[in-house]
C-alpha positions in Angstrom: -7.9 -21.5 65.8 -4.9 -20.0 67.3 -3.2 -19.7 63.9 -6.3 -17.8 62.4 -6.3 -15.4 65.3 -2.6 -14.8 64.8 -3.0 -14.2 61.1 -5.8 -11.6 61.7 -3.4 -9.8 64.2 -0.7 -9.7 61.5 -3.1 -8.3 58.9 -4.2 -5.5 61.3 -0.6 -4.8 62.3 0.6 -4.3 58.7 -2.6 -2.3 57.8 -1.5 0.2 60.5 2.0 0.4 59.1 0.8 1.0 55.5 -1.7 3.7 56.7 1.1 5.5 58.6 3.3 5.6 55.5 0.8 8.0 53.8 1.1 10.7 56.6 3.8 13.3 57.2 3.9 15.4 60.4 5.3 18.8 59.4 7.2 20.6 62.1 6.0 24.1 61.1 2.8 24.0 59.1 1.0 27.3 58.5 -2.5 26.4 59.6 -3.2 28.1 62.9 -5.0 31.4 62.8 -3.2 34.1 64.8 -4.7 37.4 66.0 -3.6 40.7 64.6 -1.9 42.6 67.5 -5.0 44.4 68.6 -6.6 45.4 71.9 -7.2 42.6 74.4 -10.9 43.2 74.2 -10.9 42.2 70.5 -9.7 38.6 70.7 -12.5 37.5 68.3 -10.9 39.4 65.3 -9.0 37.0 63.1 -7.7 38.0 59.6 -4.4 36.8 58.3 -3.7 33.0 58.6 -0.4 31.5 59.8 2.3 32.5 62.2 3.8 35.9 62.5 7.4 35.7 61.1 8.0 39.5 60.9 6.5 42.6 62.4 7.9 45.9 61.1 7.2 47.9 64.2 4.5 49.0 66.6 1.6 51.1 65.7 -0.1 51.3 69.1 1.7 53.3 71.8 -1.3 53.9 74.1 -3.4 50.7 74.6 -7.0 51.0 75.8 -7.0 54.8 76.2 -9.2 55.6 73.2 -12.9 56.1 72.7 -14.8 53.0 73.8 -11.6 51.5 75.2 -9.9 51.2 71.8 -6.1 51.3 71.5 -4.5 54.5 70.2 -1.7 55.4 68.0 -0.8 58.8 69.4 1.0 61.5 67.3 3.5 63.2 69.7 2.9 66.7 68.5 3.0 68.5 71.9 5.9 66.6 73.4 8.1 66.0 70.3 6.8 68.4 67.7 5.7 65.7 65.3 3.0 66.7 62.8 2.2 64.0 60.3 -0.8 61.7 61.2 -0.6 59.6 58.0 0.9 59.4 54.5 -1.2 59.3 51.4 -0.8 56.2 49.2 -4.1 56.1 47.2 -4.3 54.9 43.6 -6.2 58.0 42.4 -3.2 60.3 43.3 -0.4 58.1 42.1 1.2 57.9 45.5 2.9 54.6 46.7 4.7 53.8 49.9 7.4 51.2 50.6 9.4 49.8 53.5 12.0 47.1 53.8 12.5 43.8 55.7 15.2 41.2 55.9 14.8 37.5 55.2 17.3 35.3 57.2 19.5 32.6 55.8 16.9 29.9 55.9 14.5 31.9 53.6 10.8 32.4 54.1 7.6 31.1 52.7 5.3 34.2 52.9 1.6 33.5 52.9 -0.1 36.8 53.8 0.7 40.3 54.8 -1.3 42.9 56.8 -1.2 46.6 56.1 -2.8 49.5 58.0 -4.5 52.6 56.8 -7.4 54.9 57.5 -9.8 57.3 55.9 -10.8 60.3 58.1 -14.4 60.3 59.3 -15.1 56.6 58.5 -16.3 54.1 61.2 -15.8 50.9 59.2 -13.1 49.8 56.8 -13.6 51.5 53.5 -10.6 50.0 51.8 -11.5 48.5 48.5 -8.1 47.7 46.9 -4.4 47.0 47.8 -1.8 46.3 45.1 1.7 45.2 46.0 5.2 44.9 44.5 8.1 43.1 46.3 11.5 44.4 45.2 14.8 42.7 45.9 16.4 46.1 46.5 15.4 49.7 47.1 12.4 50.5 44.8 13.2 52.4 41.6 17.0 52.1 42.0 19.4 50.7 39.5 19.8 47.0 39.9 16.6 46.5 41.9 14.1 44.0 40.4 10.4 43.3 41.1 10.2 39.7 42.2 6.4 39.7 43.0 3.3 41.6 42.0 2.6 44.8 40.0 1.0 48.2 40.4 -2.4 47.2 39.1 -3.7 43.9 40.5 -5.9 44.0 43.6 -4.7 41.2 45.9 -6.6 42.2 49.0 -8.5 39.3 50.4 -9.9 40.7 53.7 -10.2 44.0 55.5 -11.8 45.1 58.8 -11.5 47.8 61.5 -8.3 47.3 63.5 -9.9 48.8 66.6 -7.0 51.3 66.7 -7.5 55.1 66.6 -5.0 57.6 65.2 -5.0 60.7 67.4 -2.9 63.5 68.7 -1.9 64.0 72.4 -4.4 66.7 72.9 -7.4 64.7 71.6 -6.5 61.3 73.1 -9.5 59.6 74.6 -11.9 62.0 72.8 -11.4 61.7 69.0 -12.5 58.7 67.0 -12.5 60.3 63.5 -9.4 58.3 62.3 -10.2 54.7 62.8 -7.5 52.5 61.4 -8.3 49.5 59.3 -6.2 46.4 58.7 -6.1 44.8 55.2 -4.8 41.4 54.3 -3.1 40.6 50.9 -2.4 37.1 49.6 1.2 36.6 48.5 2.2 32.9 48.7 5.9 33.3 47.6 9.2 31.7 48.7 12.0 34.2 49.2 15.6 33.3 49.8 17.8 35.3 52.2 18.2 39.0 51.4 16.8 42.5 51.9 13.4 43.1 50.3 11.0 46.0 50.0 7.2 46.0 50.1 5.9 48.6 47.8 2.1 49.1 48.1 -0.8 51.3 47.2 -4.4 51.3 48.4 -7.8 52.7 47.4 -11.0 53.3 49.4 -14.5 54.5 49.1 -14.3 57.2 51.7 -13.9 61.0 51.2 -10.5 61.6 52.8 -7.5 59.3 52.4 -6.2 56.7 52.3 -3.6 57.6 54.9 -0.9 55.2 56.1 0.0 55.8 59.8 3.7 55.5 60.6 5.4 53.3 63.2 4.7 55.0 66.5 6.9 54.7 69.6 6.6 57.0 72.6 9.7 59.2 72.9 11.0 58.5 69.4 10.9 60.8 66.4 12.8 58.5 64.1 11.1 55.2 63.4 12.4 53.7 60.2 13.5 54.3 56.6 10.3 54.0 54.5 10.0 55.8 51.1 7.2 57.1 49.0 6.6 57.7 45.3 4.4 60.5 44.0 4.6 59.3 40.3 3.1 55.8 40.6 6.4 54.1 41.3 8.9 55.8 39.0 10.9 57.6 41.6 10.9 57.4 45.4 11.9 59.7 48.2 12.3 59.2 52.0 9.2 59.5 54.1 9.7 62.2 56.8 7.5 63.7 59.5 6.6 67.2 58.4 7.2 68.6 61.9 10.5 67.1 62.9 11.8 66.2 59.4 12.9 62.8 60.8 12.6 59.5 58.8 9.6 57.3 59.4 8.9 53.6 59.1 5.5 52.0 58.2 3.9 49.1 60.2 3.1 45.8 58.4 3.0 42.2 59.6 4.2 39.2 57.6 2.7 35.7 58.1 4.2 32.5 56.9 7.0 30.1 57.9 10.7 29.6 57.5 11.7 27.8 54.4 14.0 25.7 56.6 10.9 24.0 58.2 11.3 20.3 57.6 8.7 17.5 57.6 9.3 14.4 59.8 8.0 11.2 58.2 6.5 8.4 60.2 9.0 5.5 60.3 8.2 3.0 57.6 9.4 -0.2 56.0 10.0 -0.9 52.4 8.6 -4.1 50.6 11.6 -6.3 51.5 11.6 -5.2 55.1 8.0 -6.0 55.5 8.5 -9.4 53.8 11.4 -10.4 56.1 9.4 -9.3 59.1 6.4 -11.3 58.0 8.6 -14.4 57.5 10.0 -14.0 61.0 6.6 -13.7 62.5 5.4 -16.8 60.7 8.5 -18.8 62.0 7.8 -17.6 65.6 4.1 -18.4 65.2 4.8 -22.0 64.2 7.0 -22.5 67.2 4.2 -21.0 69.4 1.6 -23.3 67.9 3.8 -26.4 68.5 3.9 -25.7 72.2 
């Protein structure tokens, strides 16, 4: 009877080992949904999936001061002389916008990217299309190559109001005519270390726009080095604020994980290791049963 019980215990023990061999515990798996950096009152909004591996710059510089308690992206016209609320990048006009990011030595697995835009006078997201190219150098320049995407395919998977208003200093807290939307594009690409450029274009169903709001930081007139094309991606020129003539950057958020993320396997035994362990257990069991 003791021997039968012992054999059952051995079977259960090795069943557990074999089951564990089929499972890997990844150290950085992109499964957790993260919130777009939005107002604290909008924690229920979830769009892109994964962890944020890059944020190209702030869009909100006045949290909670807008109509209905929404965050605001305030154009500093009175204090700094800035004049551009947003940059056109709609398909129907042939305009495109682009900005760069740097992938570190380990490389990145990029899953999704969030872009921001608005159409004046709309209260919901009216964005219907986003196409994207990723360049391995400055867009349109000699030696630069497109490593992902094209100027035609719509890869937008989700869009929703970002609960952010684009306003000027004089209409802060009173104007809600420029409600920014966030749009998610699906990328799913592995990129090695290097400097890359996102080059995108959008379309919407509203009457005015689409407009891409620039990176907004209180007290700063220079926010980046974005470029724009007016001929559907043939040539590109620096994006500048029309009031200060200073270079501007564009906000976007990249979700994914480092290519250096490694999977840790559950310790396992090969066939001969299991056989040796089984023989040792049988020998010890015989000694136990003789007692």
